[in-house]
N, C-alpha and C positions, 0 to 999 in steps of 0.2 A: 920606859924604851920601849917596852914591846908592842904598848898599844900604840907609841908615834909609827912604831913602823908597820904595822898593819893600818895606820892610815894611809901612810905614804903608797904602799901597795893597790890599797883600793880606789889612788886617785889615781895609779899607772895604768890599770886595770879599764876606769872609766873614760881615760884618754884614750886608749889602743881601742875602746868599745865604739865611741864618737869617731875615728879616723875612718875605721872600716865600714861605718855607715852611709859616710859624706863620698867617700868611694864608690859605695854602691848606689848611691843616691845619682852621684856628675854621670857615672856609667850607663845608666838607664835614661837620662836627659838627652844624653848624649844621642846613643840606640833612637830616641821618642825624633827626637832634629830630623836624623836621618832617614826617619821612616816616614816622616813627615815632608822631606823632601822627596824621595820616591814616590809618595802617594799623592803628590797634587794636582787632583781633578783639570786644572786647567794646562800646565806644560809638567814636564816633568823634572825642569831644572827648576830650583829657587836659587837667585842669586845672594850674594853675600851679606845685602841691604836688607832682603828679607830674614837673614837667620840672624843680624842683629838686632831687628823690630822684636824678635819672638823671645819672649822671658819665659826660662821655668822655673822651678819650685824657685820659694825667696826660703834662701838661706844665709842672710844677712843677719838673723838674728842668735843662729847657731855660732856664737862666737866662745873663743876659751878662755874663761873670765878666771883670773889667779887670786883674785880676792874673795877672801871668806872660803870653809869648807864647812859651814854649817849644812843640818840636814836639810833643812829648807832650799838651799844650791843644788845638793845631790839629786831631790825629787826635782826641780827645774829641769836639770840636763836629763833625767830620765822622762820626761813628759815630751820634752823636744826630741828624744832618741825614739820613742815611739811614735810619734808624728810623722817621723823623716823615713820611717819603716813601713808605716801604713801608704806613704806618699810612693814610696817605690814597688810596692807590693802593686798598687795601681797601675802603676806605668806598664810595669812585665805583667799585668793582665790584658792591657789595649794591645802589646803587643803580641800577643801569645796568639790572636788569631789568623787567620790568612792573609795576604794583604789586598784581596776583593774584598776582606769586608770592615777594612781600615777606614773609618768616617773623619776627615779634618776637620781642627773645628772652625768654627766662621771667621772666626779674629785672622787665623791662618789662609782660610781663604782667601780673604778682602784683598791681603796682601799678596795675595799669588797675584791679583785681578790687578792690582795696582801698579804691579812690576812688568806685566804684560800687557800695555794697553790695548794692544790689538787682540788679543784673545778677551778681554772684556766688550771692545766693538762687535767682534764676532759671534760674542754669546748673546748680547741685547740687540743687536741689528734685526730689520723686520725687513722686510722686500716693499720696496714700495709698491700702491695698491694703484694702479692705473684706472683710469671708469670705464667703463663698459664700452666707450665710443674710443679707445685707443686704437683702433684699427683705422677710422676714420680721422683722429686726428693729428697732432704733429709737434713735437717740443718744443716752444721757443728759450734759449736759453742766454743769460746775460743781465746785468741788471736794466739797463735802458732797453732791448729789444721786451723782454718780458712788461716791465713801466709802461712803454708806449701802446703795446698790444693791451693793456688794460684799459687804458687812458682815453685810446681813440677808437675803442669800438668797433675794429672794424672786423675782428675776430668773433668768436664765440668761446668764451675762455671755460674754463672747467675746473682745474684744479691747479695749485701751486705748491711746488715742492721747494723748499728749503733747508740748507745743507745746516746739520745739528752741531751747535758750539759755539762759540766766540763772533764766526759769520755772521750769524743771524740778529748779532748786536749791531752789526753796522748801522749806520744810518743811510746808506744808500739802500740796504736790502730791505731794512723797517719801512722805510717809503714806499715798495713793492708790497709787502707785508698788510700793508694800510689800505692799497689799492683795492689789494684783493677781500679784504674782510670787507669792507664798504661796499662789494661786490655780493659780499655773500658766499664768497666761493672759499672751498673747504682748502688749509692749508697744511702739510703735512711735512714733519721735519725725518729727515733722511740723512743717510752717508755720505760722504764725498764719492766713494766706491759708485755709491748706486746715481749721482746725479753725473759721474762721467760717464755712467753706461746709457743713461738719458739721453746724453747732449753726444754721443757718437766720439767722445775725447775732444769735445769745443770746450774754451774754456768760457765757463758757465756763470763762476763768480757768485756761486752760491745758489743759485735761481735759478728753476727750470717752470716753466707756465706751457701744463696741457691746454690745446687749443685749438681752434676750429682753423683748416690751411689758409692760407693768403695767396690768392691769384690774381692775374692778371686782370685789371678793368677792362671791359667790354665796351663801353660806349667812347665815341670819340670826346677830346678834352675840349672845353671851351676856348673859340677861337681868340677871344683878346686877350691885353696882356692886361699887369696891375698898374695901375693907374695912369694908364690912358698911354703907356709907352708900348712901343711896338713887341710885341711878344715875340721867345723864344724858345723852341721847342727843343729839345734832346731827340734823337730817334738812335737807339741802335742794332745795329745788323749782327747776328750770330753771336753774339757776347756768350762765351760757353763757362767760364771761370767763373763758381760766385761769388770770390773773394774779389774779383775783378768788378764787378757787377755792383756787391754792396759798397767798395768804394767810389765808384763811381753816382752812387744813387746819393752818398751821403752829399758829393761835392755840388750835386745839383741842387740838392735840399739848402745845404750852406748858402750857396753863391744866388739861387734865387732863380732858379728854370722857372718857365710858366706849367710846362705840361712835360714827360716824358715816356717816351713810346717806345716799343720792342718787337721785331718780328719775334712769334711764335715757335716757328719751326728752327731746328740748330742754335736753341738758346737754351740757357738755361733756367729752369722754375725757379720761381722767387719761396725757397726753401729758407728753415729758420740761420744756414750759416748764412745767407745773405744779410737775412737781418739783424745778425751778428755783425757781419762785416761792415754794414753802413751804420751800425751803431745806433740801431733802432728807426734810423731814416725811411727805412720800407714800409714803418709800419703807419706813416705818416704820409709819403708822398704817393701816390696812385702810380701804375705804372700801367699804359693802356700797349694793349697785345692786340698783334695782327697776322691777320692770315696770309694778308696777299700785302705785303709792306709796300710794294709798287705803284702796285692800286692808286694808296694813302697818297703816297707822294704827287705822283700824277695830278689828283684831285686838286693838291694843293697849290700846285702850280699853277693849274687853269681856275683857280680862285686868286693869283696873284701874291703866292708865298714865293720867297726865294728858297732854294735849297742850296746849301752850303755840303762840301764834303772835307775830307780829309785824307793827303797825302804823306809819305813821306820825303825828302827834301830832295831826295835824289831822282826823284821820279822825272822823266822824260815829257812832261805837261807843263804850260802855264802853271804856274801857281804863284799865291800870295801870303807875304808874311801875315800871321795871324794879327800882329803887331800895328799893319797898316789895313785893317777889313773896319767898315763902319756900317754899323748894324742901323740900317734906314729904315727897314720896317719887317712885316711878319717875317720870320728866318727859320727854318729848321737845318737842324747842324748834325749831320748822320757822320756815327762814328763805327769803323767798321771793329771786324772780331780779331781773337788775337793772332789767328794764323796767317788770314791771308788780305787784312785789310777790307774794305767796303767789295761785294761784290759787283760781276761784270753787269747785272740786271740793275743797279744802283747807281753805280758811276758815272753812268750815261746822263744824268737825269742832273746832275748839280754842275750849278751855274757857275760856282765859283768852287776852288779848290785851295784850302790852306794849308799849312805847314808851318811847324815851330823852328826857328834858327837855329842849328845847332852852336854850341859859344867855344868849342875848339876842333881840332882837325879828330876825325872819331876811330877807332879800331873796327875790322869787322867783325859781326857779331855784334856790336853794341852799338851798332848807330840809328837806333829807337828807340823810343819812350816805352813802356808801359802803359796800355790805352789808357788805365783809368787815371797816369801822371795827365799824361797830355788832354785826356776830356775836362781834367781841373783845370790846365792852363789855358785851351782854347774857350773854356765856357768863361772863364775871369774876361780875356780878352773883348771877348764881343757880348757880353754884358758892360763892363766899363766904357763902352766906345758907345752905349746909350745915352750918356751923356751924365752930368754930376747927380742925377737923382735916378740914376741904375739899383742903389739898393734904397 
């Protein structure tokens, strides 16, 4: 009886000792998790997902075993208790130092970066290195403008910037990268924020190209049309909106205009914004610039060309519906600027004035079309009047 009572008391003491050790360990693990949360170098807050990923000391083996009470079982429990004490002391030693001296493990640091991708991107981001020619070069942006700028060879390309991530795996972006690689250009992966800055907030589609500027062509276009057909030139007078100019160039290229001319004064330059608005047509279709647009028109009139202008439908002058006009000889179609249409110097040179009839009664303020839309309609009407071989 005495021996049995002593054994029961010993088992009770060991059970209390084990519970006390586990409570110390759990409190230290909680303190360690709290300290890791406040000391994360990437952000001072670690979400619950991070805490769930973190694993404290393994206590699964410290189970209360009721079977058996031999000396080997007691020694096994004593060894586990000693290991738990050492681990608790280790955690205490780590937390005694100052907060600045605390170092988070590499695993916990990785979890912080995964939970805060913006911080990871900011840590790994490098500023895009523009070439030394950056002061004279410009940034072409968008898939089609960059691809055509590379393939047409009218610009001197320097470096290609591609957005890092899944965007660079798109087939259209890969095609641009292949062209750049074929020409020996450096290809640099950068962040979306860097591309946004380079393009001035434009829709870059994940690619930007550093290249020389593309200006107006100084020499005169070839006078003859393609395939023996009468040529049609599009002449632009003071188009100032780059989006309008880009849309006009895209329509002119698609519909088959033989040449495009523009006044150099009071007109927007051939910028990357124009190239993007034209979906790269500016890189293919040369735009001829003239300081004296009036002199060029007078010269063409002397050579037998027909000059056709455009006015609104309510103009108090004789006008012809665009659908009734027949293009039978070399013709220049004049399109005026967004503000006042054709200038007073060019309007008297027009032999015919065309208009686009409205399909309904119009309210004041919306009785006209956007210049790029009007240009597309007029070009289609004139080119279609050349006959079945117009395209």
